[in-house]
KOLSE-325688 format. One line per 10 residues: number of its first residue (from 1); their letters; for each residue x, y, z of N, C-alpha, C, CB. Coordinates in Angstrom, 2 decimals. Glycine has a CB too. Layout:
residues N
NUM = a = X:Y:Z:X:Y:Z:X:Y:Z:X:Y:Z | ...
This chain:
residues 246
1 = msrfirpygd = 0.84:-1.21:0.02:0.04:0.02:-0.06:0.82:1.23:-0.01:-0.93:0.08:1.00 | 0.56:2.22:-0.83:1.33:3.38:-0.91:1.21:4.19:0.34:0.97:4.16:-2.07 | 2.32:4.82:0.74:2.38:5.76:1.96:3.30:7.01:1.55:3.02:4.94:3.32 | 2.54:8.04:1.39:3.15:9.28:0.98:3.79:10.00:2.10:2.16:10.14:0.34 | 4.92:10.57:1.90:5.62:11.30:3.01:6.10:12.64:2.50:6.84:10.46:3.57 | 6.30:13.58:3.42:6.94:14.86:3.14:8.09:15.16:4.21:5.84:16.01:3.15 | 8.96:16.12:4.11:9.85:16.38:4.99:9.23:16.68:6.41:10.63:17.42:4.47 | 10.01:16.35:7.51:9.46:16.56:8.86:10.20:17.77:9.44:9.62:15.24:9.80 | 9.62:18.65:10.06:10.09:19.70:10.71:9.62:19.85:12.17:9.77:20.80:9.96 | 8.44:20.37:12.49:7.96:20.38:13.92:6.96:19.24:14.10:7.27:21.78:14.30
11 = tmndgkvqls = 6.15:18.88:12.98:5.14:17.90:13.11:5.24:17.03:11.83:3.71:18.55:13.32 | 4.79:15.80:11.95:4.91:14.87:10.83:4.33:15.28:9.59:4.35:13.65:11.16 | 5.04:15.19:8.45:4.70:15.58:7.11:4.24:17.12:6.97:3.58:14.64:6.63 | 4.88:17.86:7.87:4.58:19.37:7.70:5.40:19.99:6.56:4.90:20.18:9.06 | 6.23:19.32:5.91:6.99:19.70:4.78:8.07:20.80:4.90:6.08:20.09:3.82 | 8.36:21.05:6.23:9.34:22.03:6.43:10.83:21.73:5.96:9.32:22.30:7.83 | 11.38:22.58:5.15:12.69:22.37:4.59:13.66:23.53:4.62:12.53:21.96:3.23 | 14.82:23.27:4.68:15.93:24.34:4.71:16.83:24.22:3.49:16.84:24.21:6.03 | 17.02:25.23:2.72:17.83:25.20:1.57:18.96:26.23:1.69:17.00:25.44:0.35 | 20.13:25.95:1.10:21.15:26.83:1.00:21.62:26.93:-0.50:22.25:26.40:1.94
21 = ftlpvennah = 21.95:28.06:-1.05:22.49:28.21:-2.31:23.01:29.65:-2.58:21.48:27.81:-3.29 | 23.78:29.72:-3.62:24.42:30.95:-4.06:23.74:31.49:-5.32:25.92:30.72:-4.32 | 23.54:32.70:-5.35:22.93:33.44:-6.57:23.84:34.52:-6.97:21.50:34.06:-6.26 | 24.02:34.89:-8.28:24.85:35.87:-8.74:24.10:37.21:-8.64:25.32:35.56:-10.13 | 23.86:37.63:-7.45:23.11:38.85:-7.08:23.83:39.57:-5.94:21.65:38.50:-6.66 | 23.61:40.79:-5.83:24.18:41.68:-4.70:23.30:41.28:-3.40:24.03:43.42:-5.09 | 24.08:41.51:-2.18:23.40:41.16:-0.96:22.67:42.48:-0.53:24.44:40.60:0.18 | 21.38:42.52:-1.00:20.54:43.64:-0.67:19.10:43.18:-0.66:20.75:44.79:-1.66 | 18.20:44.19:-0.56:16.78:43.74:-0.65:16.37:43.03:-1.94:15.89:44.93:-0.48 | 16.98:43.51:-3.00:16.60:42.87:-4.32:17.21:41.49:-4.41:17.09:43.74:-5.55
31 = geacakayae = 18.42:41.32:-3.85:18.93:40.04:-3.86:18.12:38.95:-2.95:20.34:40.17:-3.43 | 17.63:39.40:-1.78:16.85:38.57:-0.97:15.53:38.31:-1.66:16.66:39.18:0.36 | 15.02:39.22:-2.42:13.73:38.92:-3.13:14.02:37.89:-4.25:13.08:40.27:-3.75 | 15.12:37.93:-4.82:15.47:36.93:-5.83:15.57:35.56:-5.22:16.79:37.28:-6.52 | 16.17:35.46:-4.08:16.33:34.18:-3.34:15.02:33.62:-3.05:17.12:34.34:-2.05 | 14.12:34.37:-2.56:12.75:34.07:-2.16:12.01:33.53:-3.43:12.03:35.37:-1.54 | 12.15:34.21:-4.51:11.53:33.92:-5.75:12.00:32.55:-6.40:11.80:35.08:-6.68 | 13.39:32.45:-6.28:13.87:31.19:-6.74:13.37:30.04:-5.97:15.29:31.18:-6.74 | 13.35:30.09:-4.60:12.83:28.95:-3.91:11.39:28.72:-4.18:13.04:29.08:-2.49 | 10.55:29.73:-4.44:9.21:29.54:-4.86:9.04:28.66:-6.15:8.62:30.88:-5.06
41 = tlkihdvavv = 10.09:28.89:-7.10:9.99:28.14:-8.37:10.24:26.65:-8.09:11.01:28.68:-9.43 | 10.81:26.34:-6.94:11.02:24.82:-6.64:9.80:24.31:-5.91:12.36:24.52:-5.71 | 8.72:24.94:-5.98:7.40:24.53:-5.36:7.55:24.56:-3.94:6.92:23.13:-5.79 | 8.24:25.52:-3.35:8.36:25.77:-1.82:7.63:27.03:-1.62:9.93:25.91:-1.25 | 6.62:26.98:-0.57:5.93:28.16:-0.24:6.12:28.56:1.21:4.52:28.00:-0.54 | 5.65:29.68:1.63:5.95:30.28:2.88:7.50:30.52:3.03:5.39:29.39:4.00 | 8.01:31.00:2.04:9.50:31.12:2.09:9.93:32.25:3.01:10.08:31.35:0.65 | 10.99:31.98:3.72:11.62:33.06:4.54:13.12:32.93:4.30:11.26:32.94:6.12 | 13.75:34.08:4.02:15.14:34.19:3.80:15.80:34.50:5.21:15.43:35.31:2.70 | 16.46:33.56:5.77:16.90:33.67:7.13:18.37:34.02:7.23:16.62:32.40:7.85
51 = haetlseeyt = 19.12:33.86:6.12:20.51:34.25:6.22:20.99:34.68:4.80:21.38:33.06:6.81 | 21.69:35.81:4.66:22.36:36.21:3.47:23.83:36.59:3.79:21.60:37.39:2.82 | 24.68:36.12:3.02:26.12:36.40:3.26:26.86:36.76:1.87:26.81:35.08:3.98 | 27.51:37.98:1.91:28.23:38.33:0.72:29.37:37.52:0.41:28.66:39.63:0.79 | 29.48:36.94:-0.75:30.65:36.21:-1.12:31.56:37.08:-1.94:30.30:34.96:-1.85 | 31.10:37.91:-2.74:31.75:38.98:-3.54:30.79:40.11:-3.98:32.37:38.36:-4.79 | 31.20:40.95:-4.64:30.30:42.15:-4.96:29.08:41.69:-5.60:30.98:43.19:-5.87 | 29.11:40.63:-6.40:27.95:40.15:-7.31:27.44:38.81:-6.94:28.37:40.08:-8.80 | 27.92:38.22:-5.83:27.55:36.91:-5.39:27.09:36.88:-3.92:28.70:35.96:-5.60 | 25.97:36.24:-3.67:25.54:36.19:-2.22:25.07:34.77:-1.95:24.38:37.25:-1.88
61 = ffvvygtase = 25.44:34.32:-0.73:25.04:32.98:-0.21:23.79:33.17:0.69:26.24:32.28:0.60 | 22.74:32.33:0.27:21.51:32.48:1.08:21.08:31.11:1.69:20.35:33.08:0.19 | 20.40:31.22:2.83:19.75:30.10:3.45:18.23:30.53:3.67:20.50:29.72:4.84 | 17.39:29.62:3.22:15.93:29.90:3.23:15.25:28.77:3.90:15.34:30.10:1.79 | 14.15:29.12:4.54:13.21:28.18:5.20:11.95:28.25:4.35:12.93:28.56:6.76 | 11.13:27.10:4.25:9.97:27.07:3.75:9.21:25.83:3.83:10.09:27.44:2.59 | 8.15:25.65:3.08:7.29:24.47:3.18:7.25:23.79:1.81:5.86:24.86:3.67 | 7.57:22.58:1.70:7.57:21.84:0.49:6.21:21.18:0.24:8.66:20.81:0.53 | 5.72:21.35:-0.90:4.39:20.85:-1.15:4.37:19.42:-1.81:3.67:21.84:-2.04 | 5.50:18.99:-2.35:5.59:17.77:-3.02:5.64:16.64:-2.05:6.76:17.75:-3.90
71 = qldpstikat = 5.10:15.38:-2.44:5.09:14.28:-1.56:5.81:13.11:-2.27:3.63:13.92:-1.14 | 6.14:12.07:-1.60:6.92:10.95:-2.01:6.46:9.74:-1.49:8.23:11.08:-1.67 | 6.36:8.71:-2.32:5.96:7.33:-1.90:7.33:6.57:-1.81:4.87:6.58:-2.98 | 7.97:6.26:-0.63:9.19:5.49:-0.51:9.18:4.20:-1.22:9.47:5.25:0.87 | 8.06:3.59:-1.33:8.02:2.21:-1.94:8.40:2.19:-3.33:6.67:1.61:-1.84 | 8.39:3.39:-4.03:8.74:3.50:-5.48:10.16:3.79:-5.65:7.93:4.58:-6.18 | 10.92:4.06:-4.60:12.36:4.43:-4.79:13.15:3.14:-4.63:12.85:5.56:-3.74 | 14.08:3.02:-5.64:15.03:1.96:-5.65:16.47:2.36:-5.40:14.94:1.29:-6.91 | 17.18:1.55:-4.57:18.54:1.96:-4.30:19.42:0.74:-4.20:18.63:2.79:-3.03 | 20.62:0.90:-4.42:21.57:-0.28:-4.31:22.54:0.01:-3.38:22.22:-0.65:-5.56
81 = evesdvmdka = 23.11:-0.98:-2.62:24.15:-0.88:-1.59:25.05:-2.07:-1.72:23.54:-0.78:-0.16 | 26.22:-1.89:-1.10:27.17:-2.96:-1.23:26.72:-4.21:-0.48:28.52:-2.51:-0.74 | 26.75:-5.28:-1.18:26.24:-6.55:-0.55:27.44:-7.50:-0.11:25.29:-7.33:-1.61 | 27.88:-7.25:1.04:28.85:-8.23:1.65:28.72:-8.13:3.15:30.36:-7.93:1.22 | 29.20:-9.10:3.94:29.31:-9.01:5.36:30.39:-8.01:5.73:29.59:-10.37:5.96 | 30.10:-7.15:6.71:31.03:-6.33:7.27:31.75:-6.86:8.42:30.46:-5.19:7.60 | 33.05:-6.98:8.19:34.00:-7.57:9.26:34.85:-6.41:9.91:35.03:-8.71:8.57 | 35.36:-6.74:11.12:36.30:-5.82:11.62:37.67:-6.18:11.08:36.28:-5.79:13.13 | 38.64:-5.55:11.68:40.06:-5.71:11.19:40.47:-7.17:11.43:41.08:-4.69:11.94 | 40.38:-7.65:12.58:40.77:-8.91:13.00:40.01:-10.01:12.20:40.54:-9.02:14.47
91 = eieafieknf = 38.69:-9.82:11.90:37.96:-10.79:11.17:38.53:-10.82:9.67:36.41:-10.45:11.22 | 38.89:-9.65:9.23:39.32:-9.62:7.81:40.66:-10.30:7.77:39.41:-8.14:7.22 | 41.55:-10.15:8.69:42.89:-10.77:8.64:42.67:-12.25:8.71:43.84:-10.27:9.80 | 41.73:-12.69:9.50:41.53:-14.19:9.69:40.85:-14.70:8.45:40.65:-14.55:11.00 | 39.99:-13.91:7.80:39.30:-14.39:6.50:40.46:-14.56:5.54:38.16:-13.31:5.89 | 41.35:-13.63:5.32:42.45:-13.74:4.28:43.34:-14.95:4.64:43.35:-12.38:4.23 | 43.69:-15.12:5.86:44.50:-16.23:6.22:43.85:-17.68:6.01:44.87:-16.04:7.64 | 42.55:-17.66:6.10:41.77:-18.90:5.96:41.69:-19.24:4.38:40.24:-18.70:6.64 | 41.37:-18.18:3.67:40.96:-18.33:2.20:41.97:-18.14:1.13:39.93:-17.40:1.91 | 43.12:-17.48:1.55:44.21:-17.20:0.43:45.50:-17.69:0.99:44.34:-15.58:0.00
101 = nrtltfigas = 46.38:-18.22:0.27:47.63:-18.70:0.47:48.76:-17.69:0.15:47.76:-19.89:-0.28 | 48.35:-16.46:0.16:49.21:-15.34:-0.08:48.83:-14.01:0.50:49.33:-15.18:-1.43 | 49.65:-13.05:0.43:49.47:-11.64:0.83:48.71:-11.02:-0.28:50.84:-10.88:1.11 | 47.60:-10.25:0.06:46.85:-9.64:-0.92:47.40:-8.20:-1.27:45.43:-9.61:-0.46 | 47.39:-7.74:-2.43:47.87:-6.39:-2.72:46.74:-5.48:-3.12:48.92:-6.41:-3.80 | 46.76:-4.43:-2.40:45.77:-3.38:-2.67:46.55:-2.07:-3.01:44.80:-3.18:-1.41 | 46.21:-1.56:-4.25:46.91:-0.49:-4.74:45.90:0.80:-4.90:47.58:-0.93:-6.10 | 46.21:1.89:-4.50:45.28:2.97:-4.44:45.87:4.35:-4.94:44.79:3.08:-3.01 | 44.87:5.27:-5.35:45.37:6.45:-5.76:44.24:7.44:-5.90:46.13:6.28:-6.98 | 44.56:8.75:-5.86:43.63:9.82:-6.25:44.07:10.12:-7.77:43.74:11.18:-5.21
111 = tgtdahtvgi = 43.18:9.85:-8.68:43.57:9.89:-10.12:43.25:11.15:-10.75:42.91:8.81:-10.89 | 43.80:11.26:-12.07:43.42:12.54:-12.77:44.31:13.79:-12.21:41.79:12.83:-12.53 | 43.48:14.96:-12.25:44.06:16.10:-11.71:43.70:16.34:-10.20:43.65:17.25:-12.55 | 43.03:15.30:-9.62:42.67:15.33:-8.26:43.90:15.40:-7.30:41.84:14.13:-7.96 | 44.06:16.46:-6.59:45.26:16.53:-5.75:45.05:16.40:-4.25:45.93:17.79:-6.01 | 43.76:15.87:-3.98:43.36:15.60:-2.55:43.70:14.10:-2.19:41.77:15.90:-2.34 | 44.30:13.96:-1.03:44.63:12.64:-0.62:44.04:12.21:0.72:46.06:12.53:-0.57 | 43.12:13.05:1.24:42.48:12.77:2.45:41.78:11.36:2.41:41.50:13.87:2.74 | 41.00:11.23:1.32:40.22:10.06:1.26:41.01:8.77:1.02:39.24:10.23:0.23 | 42.08:8.84:0.09:42.77:7.55:0.02:43.62:7.33:1.12:43.53:7.41:-1.16
121 = daimnmkgys = 44.17:8.39:1.72:45.00:8.26:2.89:44.26:7.56:4.11:45.48:9.66:3.30 | 43.00:7.98:4.24:42.08:7.43:5.25:41.90:6.03:5.18:40.81:8.01:5.17 | 41.86:5.50:3.96:41.65:4.02:3.68:42.93:3.27:3.74:41.01:3.78:2.28 | 44.03:3.94:3.20:45.30:3.18:3.00:46.30:3.34:4.13:45.96:3.63:1.71 | 46.48:4.49:4.50:47.64:4.68:5.55:47.51:4.09:6.87:47.85:6.08:5.82 | 48.58:3.68:7.44:48.53:3.04:8.66:47.69:3.62:9.72:49.77:2.94:9.12 | 47.82:4.95:9.97:46.98:5.58:11.11:45.47:5.65:10.84:47.47:7.03:11.38 | 45.07:5.53:9.44:43.60:5.46:9.16:42.95:6.83:9.56:42.91:4.23:9.98 | 41.77:6.64:9.88:40.87:7.90:10.14:39.92:7.60:11.30:40.00:8.31:8.81 | 39.68:8.55:12.13:38.55:8.43:13.04:38.57:7.18:13.91:37.30:8.46:12.28
131 = ghyglerykh = 39.84:6.86:14.26:40.04:5.64:15.16:40.00:4.38:14.36:38.94:5.56:16.28 | 39.95:4.35:13.12:39.92:3.04:12.35:41.23:2.97:11.54:38.61:2.94:11.34 | 41.98:1.91:11.80:43.24:1.82:11.06:43.01:1.62:9.52:44.09:0.63:11.63 | 44.15:2.09:8.82:44.18:1.90:7.36:44.75:0.62:7.06:44.95:2.96:6.67 | 44.67:0.24:5.74:45.09:-1.04:5.25:46.58:-1.31:5.43:44.74:-1.15:3.83 | 47.38:-0.39:5.63:48.77:-0.67:5.76:48.98:-1.38:7.10:49.61:0.64:5.66 | 47.98:-1.26:8.09:48.21:-1.89:9.34:47.55:-3.46:9.39:47.56:-0.90:10.48 | 46.91:-3.70:8.28:46.27:-5.08:8.35:47.37:-6.06:7.92:44.93:-5.22:7.37 | 47.31:-7.34:8.68:48.10:-8.42:8.27:47.58:-9.02:7.02:48.18:-9.41:9.32 | 48.49:-9.56:6.25:48.27:-10.17:4.89:47.75:-9.26:3.83:47.31:-11.29:4.99
141 = inainlgsqv = 47.81:-8.03:4.18:47.62:-7.02:3.01:48.77:-6.12:2.74:46.44:-6.13:3.26 | 49.16:-6.08:1.51:50.25:-5.29:1.06:49.57:-4.02:0.47:51.19:-6.08:0.00 | 49.57:-2.91:1.14:48.91:-1.72:0.81:49.90:-0.69:0.17:48.24:-1.15:2.06 | 49.54:-0.41:-1.02:50.46:0.60:-1.89:49.71:1.81:-2.32:51.03:-0.10:-3.26 | 50.06:2.97:-1.65:49.37:4.21:-1.84:50.22:5.06:-2.81:49.14:4.93:-0.47 | 49.62:5.31:-4.06:50.46:6.14:-5.01:50.25:7.51:-4.84:50.21:5.84:-6.41 | 49.28:7.98:-3.92:49.14:9.42:-3.75:48.17:10.05:-4.71:50.45:10.07:-3.89 | 48.40:11.33:-4.99:47.45:12.06:-5.78:47.89:12.43:-7.23:47.11:13.28:-5.05 | 47.03:12.96:-8.07:47.22:13.29:-9.38:48.04:12.09:-10.21:47.97:14.66:-9.38 | 47.49:10.95:-10.02:47.97:9.88:-10.72:47.22:9.60:-11.98:47.97:8.77:-9.88
151 = dnealleaai = 47.91:9.60:-13.22:47.22:9.34:-14.43:46.74:7.85:-14.42:48.14:9.65:-15.65 | 45.54:7.76:-15.17:44.95:6.35:-15.22:45.88:5.34:-15.74:43.73:6.30:-16.07 | 46.73:5.73:-16.81:47.62:4.83:-17.29:48.72:4.38:-16.33:48.17:5.37:-18.43 | 49.17:5.29:-15.52:50.29:5.03:-14.47:49.62:4.11:-13.44:50.88:6.46:-13.74 | 48.37:4.42:-13.03:47.68:3.45:-12.03:47.69:2.06:-12.63:46.13:3.89:-11.71 | 47.27:1.86:-13.72:47.21:0.52:-14.42:48.49:-0.18:-14.47:46.73:0.66:-15.82 | 49.55:0.63:-14.84:50.91:0.07:-15.00:51.41:-0.38:-13.60:51.91:1.15:-15.65 | 51.16:0.46:-12.64:51.61:0.10:-11.28:50.80:-1.22:-10.81:51.35:1.38:-10.26 | 49.63:-1.24:-11.02:48.76:-2.40:-10.70:49.33:-3.69:-11.26:47.34:-2.19:-11.26 | 49.63:-3.60:-12.55:50.23:-4.74:-13.36:51.50:-5.10:-12.72:50.48:-4.38:-14.88
161 = ehqadvilis = 52.39:-4.14:-12.50:53.74:-4.29:-12.03:53.79:-4.98:-10.58:54.43:-2.87:-12.00 | 52.80:-4.55:-9.75:52.84:-5.12:-8.35:51.89:-6.31:-8.30:52.42:-4.02:-7.23 | 51.32:-6.75:-9.40:50.37:-7.91:-9.40:49.20:-7.68:-8.30:51.22:-9.30:-9.07 | 48.68:-6.53:-8.40:47.62:-6.05:-7.49:46.36:-7.02:-7.56:47.19:-4.55:-7.90 | 45.71:-7.19:-6.50:44.43:-7.90:-6.48:43.26:-6.94:-6.48:44.34:-8.80:-5.28 | 43.44:-5.74:-5.86:42.46:-4.72:-5.78:43.03:-3.34:-6.08:41.85:-4.75:-4.44 | 42.23:-2.66:-6.80:42.52:-1.21:-7.25:41.49:-0.35:-6.44:42.34:-0.99:-8.97 | 42.08:0.71:-5.84:41.16:1.61:-5.10:41.47:3.06:-5.75:41.43:1.55:-3.38 | 40.31:3.65:-6.07:40.47:5.03:-6.69:39.63:5.94:-5.79:39.96:5.11:-8.28 | 40.24:7.08:-5.36:39.51:8.13:-4.72:39.31:9.29:-5.53:40.14:8.52:-3.56
171 = qtvtqkdvhi = 38.12:9.87:-5.47:37.78:11.04:-6.31:37.24:12.10:-5.46:36.79:10.71:-7.42 | 37.83:13.22:-5.24:37.26:14.26:-4.46:36.71:15.44:-5.26:38.26:14.74:-3.53 | 37.51:15.82:-6.30:37.09:16.97:-7.18:36.03:16.55:-7.96:38.15:17.49:-8.07 | 34.84:17.15:-7.91:33.67:16.74:-8.68:33.01:17.90:-9.58:32.63:16.19:-7.68 | 33.71:19.08:-9.51:33.16:20.16:-10.32:32.98:19.67:-11.78:34.08:21.43:-10.27 | 31.82:20.03:-12.29:31.34:19.76:-13.66:31.59:18.28:-14.01:32.05:20.69:-14.70 | 31.31:17.37:-13.02:31.37:15.95:-13.09:32.68:15.53:-13.71:30.20:15.41:-13.85 | 33.73:16.14:-13.36:35.06:15.59:-13.80:35.40:14.32:-13.33:36.10:16.43:-13.43 | 34.87:13.98:-12.18:35.15:12.65:-11.51:34.44:11.46:-12.47:34.48:12.66:-9.88 | 33.26:11.85:-12.96:32.52:10.90:-13.90:33.43:10.59:-15.07:31.14:11.53:-14.43
181 = qnltafiell = 33.96:11.58:-15.64:34.74:11.46:-16.87:35.96:10.67:-16.63:35.10:12.79:-17.44 | 36.73:11.02:-15.52:37.96:10.35:-15.17:37.64:8.86:-14.80:38.67:11.11:-13.97 | 36.69:8.55:-14.07:36.37:7.14:-13.68:35.96:6.31:-14.88:35.24:7.09:-12.63 | 35.18:6.88:-15.79:34.75:6.31:-16.99:36.03:5.88:-17.85:33.82:7.35:-17.75 | 36.94:6.88:-17.88:38.14:6.63:-18.75:38.88:5.51:-18.24:39.06:7.83:-18.85 | 38.94:5.35:-16.90:39.76:4.22:-16.29:39.17:2.79:-16.72:39.74:4.35:-14.65 | 37.81:2.74:-16.56:37.18:1.57:-16.89:37.38:1.19:-18.42:35.75:1.70:-16.51 | 37.29:2.29:-19.30:37.60:2.05:-20.72:39.01:1.59:-20.97:37.35:3.28:-21.52 | 39.91:2.10:-20.20:41.33:1.81:-20.32:41.60:0.24:-19.86:42.17:2.90:-19.39 | 40.95:-0.16:-18.87:40.99:-1.58:-18.50:40.44:-2.48:-19.53:40.26:-1.80:-17.25
191 = eaenkrddfi = 39.27:-2.09:-20.05:38.65:-2.87:-21.08:39.51:-2.95:-22.39:37.29:-2.28:-21.37 | 40.07:-1.83:-22.73:40.92:-1.76:-23.96:42.03:-2.61:-23.83:41.40:-0.39:-24.27 | 42.60:-2.81:-22.70:43.80:-3.57:-22.37:43.48:-5.00:-21.94:44.56:-2.87:-21.28 | 42.24:-5.39:-22.04:41.73:-6.61:-21.59:42.16:-7.04:-20.22:42.05:-7.59:-22.51 | 42.07:-6.00:-19.31:42.43:-6.28:-17.87:41.35:-5.97:-16.94:43.63:-5.50:-17.43 | 40.09:-5.84:-17.39:38.88:-5.54:-16.44:38.80:-6.64:-15.43:37.45:-5.44:-17.23 | 38.90:-7.91:-15.93:38.64:-9.05:-15.06:39.76:-9.44:-14.15:38.29:-10.20:-15.86 | 40.93:-8.72:-14.23:42.12:-9.03:-13.53:42.10:-8.42:-12.10:43.31:-8.54:-14.31 | 41.18:-7.51:-11.82:41.19:-6.80:-10.52:39.76:-6.60:-10.03:41.91:-5.42:-10.65 | 39.72:-6.54:-8.68:38.56:-5.98:-8.04:38.76:-4.46:-8.01:38.34:-6.57:-6.59
201 = viiggarish = 37.91:-3.67:-8.52:38.09:-2.09:-8.74:37.02:-1.41:-7.95:37.96:-1.61:-10.33 | 37.47:-0.53:-7.00:36.62:0.03:-6.10:36.85:1.53:-6.09:36.80:-0.59:-4.77 | 35.80:2.32:-6.07:35.92:3.73:-5.99:35.36:4.35:-4.72:35.30:4.30:-7.14 | 35.75:5.50:-4.33:35.27:6.06:-3.14:35.44:7.61:-3.25:36.03:5.45:-1.92 | 34.63:8.45:-2.47:34.67:9.84:-2.48:33.38:10.29:-1.96:34.96:10.40:-3.83 | 33.37:11.75:-1.72:32.09:12.33:-1.11:30.93:12.26:-1.97:32.26:13.76:-0.73 | 31.04:12.14:-3.28:29.83:12.04:-4.17:29.78:10.76:-4.79:29.80:13.08:-5.23 | 30.44:9.70:-4.27:30.39:8.33:-4.79:29.32:7.58:-4.02:31.78:7.60:-4.67 | 28.56:6.81:-4.89:27.66:5.85:-4.25:27.86:4.46:-4.93:26.14:6.34:-4.35 | 27.29:3.49:-4.32:27.46:2.15:-4.97:26.70:2.06:-6.29:26.99:1.03:-4.03
211 = hlakelgyda = 25.54:2.81:-6.32:24.77:2.84:-7.52:25.57:3.45:-8.63:23.50:3.59:-7.31 | 26.27:4.58:-8.40:27.03:5.20:-9.39:28.19:4.23:-9.85:27.56:6.55:-8.85 | 28.90:3.63:-8.83:29.98:2.72:-9.26:29.51:1.63:-10.10:30.67:2.15:-8.13 | 28.38:0.95:-9.78:27.98:-0.09:-10.72:27.55:0.42:-12.10:26.87:-0.88:-10.12 | 26.99:1.67:-12.12:26.63:2.18:-13.44:27.89:2.43:-14.37:25.84:3.50:-13.26 | 28.98:2.81:-13.68:30.23:3.02:-14.39:31.11:1.91:-14.81:30.97:3.79:-13.65 | 30.69:0.64:-14.14:31.43:-0.54:-14.36:32.39:-0.95:-13.35:32.09:-0.44:-15.52 | 32.25:-0.42:-12.19:33.14:-0.78:-11.01:32.52:-1.90:-10.25:33.37:0.44:-10.05 | 33.18:-2.49:-9.34:32.80:-3.50:-8.55:32.03:-2.99:-7.32:33.96:-4.26:-8.20 | 32.37:-1.86:-6.82:31.69:-1.25:-5.63:32.10:0.15:-5.52:32.02:-1.99:-4.32
221 = gfgpkkfafh = 31.28:0.90:-4.84:31.52:2.34:-4.54:31.22:2.60:-3.09:30.66:3.27:-5.43 | 32.07:3.35:-2.41:31.90:3.82:-1.02:31.87:5.33:-0.84:32.98:3.27:-0.19 | 30.87:5.84:-0.20:30.84:7.29:0.02:31.32:7.72:1.37:29.49:7.78:-0.16 | 30.84:8.92:1.91:31.16:9.38:3.15:31.04:8.31:4.26:30.34:10.51:3.43 | 31.70:8.45:5.33:31.64:7.72:6.61:31.84:6.23:6.45:30.33:7.97:7.29 | 32.70:5.90:5.46:33.14:4.44:5.20:34.54:4.38:5.48:32.88:3.92:3.72 | 35.12:3.34:6.07:36.36:3.10:6.52:37.13:2.01:5.89:36.26:2.90:7.80 | 38.29:1.83:6.21:39.14:0.69:5.63:38.41:-0.62:5.79:40.56:0.59:6.33 | 37.85:-0.91:6.91:37.18:-2.33:7.16:35.99:-2.40:6.23:36.65:-2.56:8.76 | 35.32:-1.36:5.94:34.16:-1.49:4.97:34.75:-1.97:3.65:33.36:-0.08:4.77
231 = vasfavqall = 35.71:-1.19:3.15:36.22:-1.50:1.83:36.94:-2.95:1.82:37.24:-0.34:1.39 | 37.71:-3.19:2.76:38.42:-4.41:2.78:37.41:-5.61:2.82:39.38:-4.43:3.99 | 36.39:-5.46:3.80:35.40:-6.55:3.84:34.81:-6.88:2.60:34.36:-6.27:4.73 | 34.40:-5.86:1.69:33.86:-6.18:0.36:35.11:-6.82:-0.49:33.22:-4.79:-0.37 | 36.08:-6.14:-0.48:37.14:-6.67:-1.47:37.58:-7.99:-1.30:38.31:-5.89:-1.44 | 37.83:-8.40:-0.05:38.32:-9.90:0.14:37.17:-10.90:-0.17:38.84:-10.17:1.71 | 35.95:-10.46:0.12:34.92:-11.45:-0.24:34.65:-11.59:-1.74:33.64:-11.09:0.43 | 34.72:-10.32:-2.43:34.55:-10.27:-3.84:35.63:-10.94:-4.50:34.43:-8.94:-4.31 | 36.88:-10.77:-4.05:38.11:-11.54:-4.56:37.97:-12.97:-4.54:39.33:-11.24:-3.79 | 37.42:-13.49:-3.37:37.30:-14.87:-3.17:36.29:-15.39:-4.14:36.94:-15.19:-1.76
241 = ekeknv = 35.24:-14.65:-4.35:34.16:-15.16:-5.19:34.75:-15.27:-6.65:32.85:-14.19:-5.12 | 35.49:-14.20:-6.89:36.13:-14.05:-8.35:37.06:-15.43:-8.59:37.18:-12.50:-8.46 | 37.81:-15.64:-7.63:38.73:-16.79:-7.79:38.09:-18.06:-7.89:39.66:-16.87:-6.71 | 36.99:-18.29:-7.11:36.22:-19.53:-7.19:35.57:-19.76:-8.64:35.09:-19.49:-6.07 | 35.34:-18.71:-9.25:34.68:-18.70:-10.63:35.77:-18.85:-11.73:33.83:-17.33:-10.87 | 37.00:-18.68:-11.42:37.97:-18.75:-12.57:38.10:-20.21:-13.06:39.41:-18.20:-12.14
């Protein structure tokens, strides 16, 4: 049975929402009127501009409150998520020891022009992030972090040279969907070199989802608030399944 919902503010389904956006207008009465009018074009009513901050002479950042009139039936929404048992560090190490007779090699990088290493470092480096160790600290995992601004060709060459089992790609820069272009190019490179089936290939970043990863041809995608144990849990199980099917 359908059950329609709207955003929740003070009472159930009251439709209260908060939006933030930047408009190329001055921070004055006219600019606030433009912000209110724009919010109304999004089918939001009872709009109130509660914050306006000058970014430059001709740009202003706004925060608006209002009431959304649109409803949503959650049962009609489809989503995909990584399907694997999530294990902790000790369980992953035991899983590798039980199912593989070798050390597994994970190679990772921030590719293209992306100079940010926070994401790949959080997964790869020994200290990890937020109390969760990175792959360098895991027994039976050889973690190779190539850093940032790594060309797709260089990443593939390194993966082949080190006989990698898993390739990890971090993408932070997303303006104008440059991450989509770069990630698509890497899959195309793998396919052109007949190497797609040689690796488990995983992507991660602030705007990465598992659904996007699968659409682009990757094995899995991890977004915010995911740590090394999430990535490794999926990778070792996927790798075992792949080797069983060889």
